[in-house]
N, C-alpha and C positions, 0 to 999 in steps of 0.2 A: 543406467541410472533411473531412478523412479521419478515420476512427475512431481514437481514442487507443490502442486495443488491437489495431488491425489490423497484422499482421506485413508489413512492406514493405521493410525495410532488410537488405541482405546484410551478412555479417560484415566484409567488406573496407570497406564504406561506413561502418559504425559505428566500426571501428578508425580510419579516417582522420578522421572527424568529431571523435572524442574524443581523437585523438592518442595512441592506445595500440596495442600489438601485438595482432594477432588471437589469438595464443596466450594473452594475458591474458584475453580474452573466453572462450576455451575453458576456462581454469582456473576462472573464475567459474561457468561452467556445471557443471563437475565438482564444485565445492564446493556446488552447489545454490543459489547466490546469484541466478542468473537462469535462466530456462527459455525460450529462444527457440523459436518454432515451427519446424517442419521442412517442407520441400517434399517431394513424392513422391520426389525424388532425394536426400533427406536433407540438403539445403542449409539452413543456419540462416537464419531470417528474424526480424528484431527489430522490435518495434513502438515507437512513441514512448514508451509506458509503460516498455518495457524500457530505452530510452535514458535516461530519467529515473532509473530505478533504478540503472543503471550509473554515472551521474553522482554519485548519492548514495554509492555504494560508493567511487568515486574520491575524493570529498571526505573520507570517513571514513578511508581508508587514507593518502592523500597529505597532507592538511592536518592531520588529527588523530592520525595514527600508530596507528590501530586495526588490529589484525591481522584476517585473514579470519574467524577463529572469532568474534572480537568483533563484526565486521560482521554475521555471521549472527545473533547474539543480538539486536543492535540492530534489524535488519530484522524479525525475528520479533516483537519487542516492539512495534515501530511498527505492524505489521499487526494485532496484537491490540488495541492502543489504538484504531486506526481502526474495527475491528469493534465495540468497546464504545461508541465515540462514535456510530456509526450506530444501535446498539441503543438507546442513551439517547434519541436523537432520535425513533426510532420509538415508544418508550414514552411520551415526552412528548406526541407527536401523538395516541396512543391515549387518553391521560388527558385531553387537552384536548377530544377528541371526546366522550368519556364525560361530561365536565363540561357540554358543550353539550346533550347529550341528557338529562341529569339535573341541572337547574339548582337543585333544592331543596337539594342538599348538594354541597359542593365536594370533589373528589378530590385536587386539588393545592392545598396551602396555600402562598400566596405571601407572602414577607416580603422586604422590601428589593428588590434588583434581581436576585436569583438564586433558582433552584428547587433543592430537594434531592429527589432521587428515589433510593430504595434498591432495589437489585436483588439478589435471592438467586439467584446463578447456580451451579447444581450440575450439572457436566458429568461 
């Protein structure tokens, strides 16, 4: 199986597969919504990850009527949420490991079927 982030599709292929004009893809790039890789000759190459992102953009614009500025905000928020979810999972793992190493006192208090972890993120 090929790498999800490996750039392999030319703009013409992406446009045909998604039934959109290549100019639309160029506009998405100008707006900063997608960043295809470039060959030495400056040809755009899209990965499967790029295609999935473009499909999401199309759903937001066509199906939900969101303009490109709104799409940008939504995609940035989604990326931020994904980063926070990954951080929460990492912190949970670290706490569980610390609990295993120090069984005398528990660092994560469990109640019912969920855990509450508070993070003070100062950037």
